[in-house]
C-alpha positions as CSV (number, residue, x, y, z in Angstrom):
1,M,0.0,0.0,0.0
2,T,1.7,3.2,-1.1
3,T,-1.1,5.8,-1.1
4,W,-3.1,7.3,1.7
5,Q,-6.1,5.3,2.6
6,P,-9.4,6.7,3.9
7,P,-9.3,7.4,7.6
8,E,-12.4,5.4,8.4
9,T,-10.7,2.3,7.2
10,A,-7.7,2.7,9.5
11,P,-7.1,-0.5,11.6
12,K,-7.3,0.1,15.3
13,D,-5.4,-3.1,16.3
14,R,-1.9,-2.1,15.3
15,M,0.5,0.8,14.6
16,I,0.1,2.7,11.4
17,L,1.7,5.5,9.5
18,A,-0.8,8.4,9.8
19,S,-1.5,11.7,8.1
20,T,-2.9,14.1,10.7
21,G,-2.4,17.5,9.0
22,W,1.3,17.9,9.8
23,P,3.6,18.3,6.8
24,W,5.0,14.9,7.6
25,P,3.5,11.5,8.5
26,V,3.7,10.2,12.1
27,V,3.4,6.7,13.7
28,A,0.0,6.3,15.3
29,K,-1.9,3.7,17.4
30,W,-5.5,3.7,18.5
31,S,-6.1,4.2,22.3
32,E,-9.2,2.3,23.3
33,Y,-9.0,4.0,26.7
34,Q,-8.9,7.6,25.3
35,G,-11.0,6.9,22.2
36,E,-8.4,8.8,20.1
37,W,-5.3,8.1,18.1
38,V,-2.0,8.4,19.9
39,T,0.9,9.8,17.7
40,A,4.6,9.9,18.2
41,Q,6.8,12.7,16.8
42,L,10.5,13.0,17.1
43,E,11.6,16.2,18.8
44,G,15.0,17.7,18.5
45,N,16.6,19.3,21.6
46,L,20.0,20.5,22.7
47,C,21.4,19.8,26.2
48,E,24.7,21.4,27.1
49,G,25.3,22.0,23.4
50,K,24.7,18.3,22.4
51,D,21.9,16.8,20.4
52,D,19.3,15.2,22.7
53,P,16.4,13.9,20.7
54,S,13.1,12.6,22.3
55,F,9.7,11.6,21.3
56,V,6.5,13.6,22.0
57,T,3.2,11.8,22.1
58,E,-0.1,13.6,21.4
59,Y,-3.7,12.5,21.0
60,E,-5.5,13.1,17.7
61,L,-9.3,12.7,17.3
62,T,-9.2,12.3,13.5
63,L,-6.9,11.2,10.8
64,V,-6.6,12.6,7.3
65,G,-5.3,9.3,5.9
66,W,-3.2,6.3,6.8
67,M,-0.8,3.7,5.4
68,E,0.7,0.4,6.6
69,L,4.1,0.7,8.3
70,P,6.9,-0.7,6.2
71,E,7.6,-4.4,7.1
72,V,11.1,-3.5,8.4
73,V,9.4,-1.2,11.1
74,R,6.7,-3.7,12.0
75,G,9.2,-6.6,12.2
């Protein structure tokens, strides 16, 4: 699958690559507890002048589209 699929067809039982309106896709997984999609975005920081990346998680109510994660990531 290489094109964005309709959001209403997104599987809620596994991680997916999601389009949420950002200029880049993000990894997402449905949270049954929250009733929303949880997304992870890489954030770049500096700590004492050195690169210190981290992930930020956010909740999204809706998706614009979705794709399967590449096999190497799902592995």
